[in-house]
C-alpha positions as MATLAB code, in Angstrom:
seq = 'XXXXXXXXXXXXXXXXXXXXXXXXXXXXXXXXXXXXXXXXXXXXXXXXXXXXXXXXXXXXXXXXXXXXXXXXXXXXXXXXXXXXXXXXXXXXXXXXXXXXXXXXXXXXXXXXXXXXXXXXXXXXXXXXXXXXXXXXXXXXXXXXXXXXXXXXXXXXXXXXXXXXXXXXXXXXXXXXXXXXXXXXXXXXXXXXXXXXX';
ca = [
       9.425  -13.363  -26.755;
       5.972  -14.360  -25.052;
       3.891  -11.609  -23.054;
       5.421  -13.049  -19.742;
       8.836  -12.444  -20.911;
       8.109   -8.962  -22.242;
       6.453   -8.217  -19.034;
       9.372   -9.687  -16.900;
      11.935   -7.385  -19.132;
       9.601   -4.520  -18.711;
       9.295   -4.899  -14.971;
      13.116   -5.029  -14.213;
      13.481   -2.049  -16.692;
      10.765   -0.021  -14.613;
      12.163   -1.222  -11.265;
      15.442    0.129  -11.999;
      14.075    3.646  -13.198;
      11.674    4.110  -10.107;
      14.566    2.584   -7.826;
      16.970    5.132   -9.092;
      14.968    8.155   -8.653;
      16.869   10.190   -5.763;
      15.260   10.162   -2.350;
      14.712   14.005   -2.066;
      12.647   13.748   -5.588;
      10.428   10.664   -4.581;
       9.561   12.837   -1.270;
       8.765   15.946   -3.197;
       6.694   14.037   -5.999;
       4.839   11.887   -3.264;
       3.810   15.458   -1.948;
       2.822   16.472   -5.351;
       0.898   13.043   -5.844;
      -0.976   13.569   -2.612;
      -2.179   16.971   -3.866;
      -3.379   15.722   -6.999;
      -5.093   12.765   -5.086;
      -6.802   15.405   -2.768;
      -8.134   17.731   -5.773;
      -9.547   14.764   -7.561;
     -13.223   15.053   -6.579;
     -14.315   11.474   -7.320;
     -12.091   10.376   -4.636;
     -13.455   12.880   -2.176;
     -16.723   11.366   -3.069;
     -15.714    8.009   -2.719;
     -17.742    6.040    0.520;
     -15.054    3.327    0.408;
     -11.517    3.732   -0.518;
      -9.296    0.846   -1.471;
      -5.362    1.993   -0.766;
      -2.029    0.874    0.078;
       0.875    1.467    2.220;
       4.022    1.852    0.110;
       6.944   -0.081    0.149;
      10.781    0.443   -1.384;
      10.427    3.296   -3.777;
       6.787    3.607   -4.498;
       4.855    6.849   -4.214;
       4.173    7.747   -0.690;
       0.507    8.497   -0.067;
       0.461    8.139    3.888;
      -0.139   12.034    4.517;
      -3.411   11.781    2.298;
      -4.560    8.459    3.926;
      -4.040    9.748    7.544;
      -5.817   13.208    6.888;
      -8.771   11.057    5.334;
      -8.877    8.624    8.271;
      -8.743   11.276   10.523;
     -11.703   12.456    8.958;
     -13.453    9.275    9.230;
     -13.079    7.967    5.956;
     -13.490    3.868    5.351;
     -10.200    2.895    4.180;
      -9.329   -0.517    3.445;
      -5.835   -2.251    2.528;
      -4.928   -5.557    1.329;
      -4.285   -8.185    3.848;
      -3.213  -11.874    3.707;
      -5.627  -14.317    4.935;
      -3.709  -17.544    5.656;
      -6.904  -19.551    6.148;
      -8.237  -18.668    2.528;
      -4.800  -18.658    1.307;
      -5.344  -15.475   -0.416;
      -5.611  -11.870   -0.032;
      -8.566   -9.597    0.979;
      -9.327   -6.147    2.028;
      -9.602   -5.136    5.876;
     -10.527   -2.072    7.380;
      -7.945    0.316    9.218;
      -9.415    2.957   11.739;
      -5.983    4.223   13.129;
      -3.899    5.235   11.109;
      -0.494    4.436   10.921;
      -0.947    2.350   14.116;
      -3.353   -0.136   12.742;
      -0.784   -2.000   10.750;
       1.534   -4.899   10.961;
       4.383   -6.239    8.940;
       2.770   -8.714    6.302;
       3.479  -11.791    3.920;
       5.806   -9.423    1.628;
       7.139   -7.349    4.487;
       4.757   -4.946    3.392;
       2.762   -3.034    6.002;
      -0.899   -4.882    6.273;
      -3.719   -4.347    8.558;
      -3.418   -6.097   11.928;
      -5.153   -9.662   12.441;
      -8.116   -7.785   14.277;
      -9.172   -5.488   11.704;
     -12.504   -5.966    9.805;
     -12.353   -7.527    6.439;
     -14.406   -5.736    3.845;
     -17.697   -7.516    2.684;
     -18.609   -7.901   -0.961;
     -20.994   -5.028   -0.903;
     -18.315   -2.912    0.078;
     -15.720   -4.038   -1.905;
     -18.009   -3.249   -5.087;
     -18.447    0.299   -4.060;
     -14.841    0.918   -3.363;
     -12.655    3.619   -5.382;
      -9.090    1.742   -5.665;
      -5.700    3.767   -5.443;
      -3.453    1.104   -7.119;
       0.510    1.118   -6.911;
       2.283   -0.829   -9.842;
       5.715   -1.221  -11.570;
       4.615    0.812  -14.653;
       1.279    2.015  -16.275;
       0.204    2.849  -20.035;
      -2.176    5.760  -21.044;
      -4.500    2.855  -22.014;
      -4.926    1.893  -18.535;
      -2.639   -1.069  -18.617;
      -0.908   -1.991  -15.031;
       2.369   -3.998  -14.582;
       2.778   -5.314  -10.962;
       5.497   -6.861   -9.116;
       4.486  -10.327  -10.672;
       2.737  -11.819   -7.462;
      -0.925  -11.377   -8.910;
      -1.897   -9.711   -5.724;
      -3.836   -6.751   -7.462;
      -5.017   -9.306  -10.503;
      -7.010  -11.104   -8.052;
      -8.099   -8.420   -6.013;
      -9.269   -6.307   -8.763;
     -11.103   -9.049  -10.858;
     -14.805   -8.160  -11.516;
     -14.818   -5.129   -9.547;
     -17.134   -2.294  -10.736;
     -15.352    0.712   -8.890;
     -13.111    3.430  -10.326;
      -9.615    2.200  -10.167;
      -6.933    4.802  -10.201;
      -3.097    3.949  -10.694;
      -0.702    5.804   -8.615;
       3.000    5.979   -9.729;
       6.077    8.665  -10.797;
       5.839    9.980  -14.110;
       8.936    7.894  -15.022;
       6.678    5.025  -14.800;
       4.501    5.588  -17.914;
       5.087    3.872  -20.750;
       3.882    3.479  -24.171;
       2.503   -0.007  -24.122;
       2.582   -2.472  -21.615;
       1.452   -6.251  -22.934;
      -1.925   -7.538  -21.500;
      -3.410  -10.695  -20.366;
      -7.317  -11.690  -20.114;
      -7.163  -11.700  -16.370;
      -5.142   -8.150  -16.143;
      -7.612   -5.385  -14.995;
      -7.006   -1.863  -16.607;
      -7.099    1.600  -14.444;
      -9.608    4.320  -15.333;
      -7.164    6.880  -14.486;
      -3.694    7.310  -13.592;
      -2.131    9.995  -11.108;
       1.197   10.761  -11.013;
       3.253   14.146  -10.016;
       2.696   15.925  -13.155;
      -1.159   15.194  -12.885;
      -3.967   12.884  -13.936;
      -4.345   11.067  -16.885;
      -7.957    9.702  -17.854;
      -7.019    6.405  -19.798;
      -7.636    6.362  -23.345;
     -10.212    3.429  -23.181;
     -12.577    5.318  -21.529;
     -12.280    7.894  -24.586;
     -10.189   10.561  -22.839;
];
């Protein structure tokens, strides 16, 4: 089986695992993940934060994001730009009012939100959702390639956000796949092995 076939099978397996988690567990685990994010010093120090709005059964980090927005932190989220035909990062000042339903039904910054400049994108610390992660930092997304393109050639710290059931031993990687530096789940943080952790 080729890599794309392996990824497709893994995606199906881990979406089923994540989606079968009871709602009360997801809520409690999401709160623990928010606590772990708050205690991660390099996130607190970040000048610009790239984040996500949860959809389906993803970890809900809204409470953390609302707190940071309330403190005046510059937070950016993916937004589809129909003119460019691709995703960009856009700033949200008011949380959660500054969102609207986007291309895939996910909450995105409104049209009037300020797009990030290349300079700001280079300095961003990224909180990245995914379907599955392994301890080398490999990430399996939904297959739309949104984060593959957003993360290409980005130097900022990249942190995968997931539930512990989404961790696996090995995710096959392709050249364009960007690896995470850390992973945060409800059980704590993992420094990815490629960094010597």
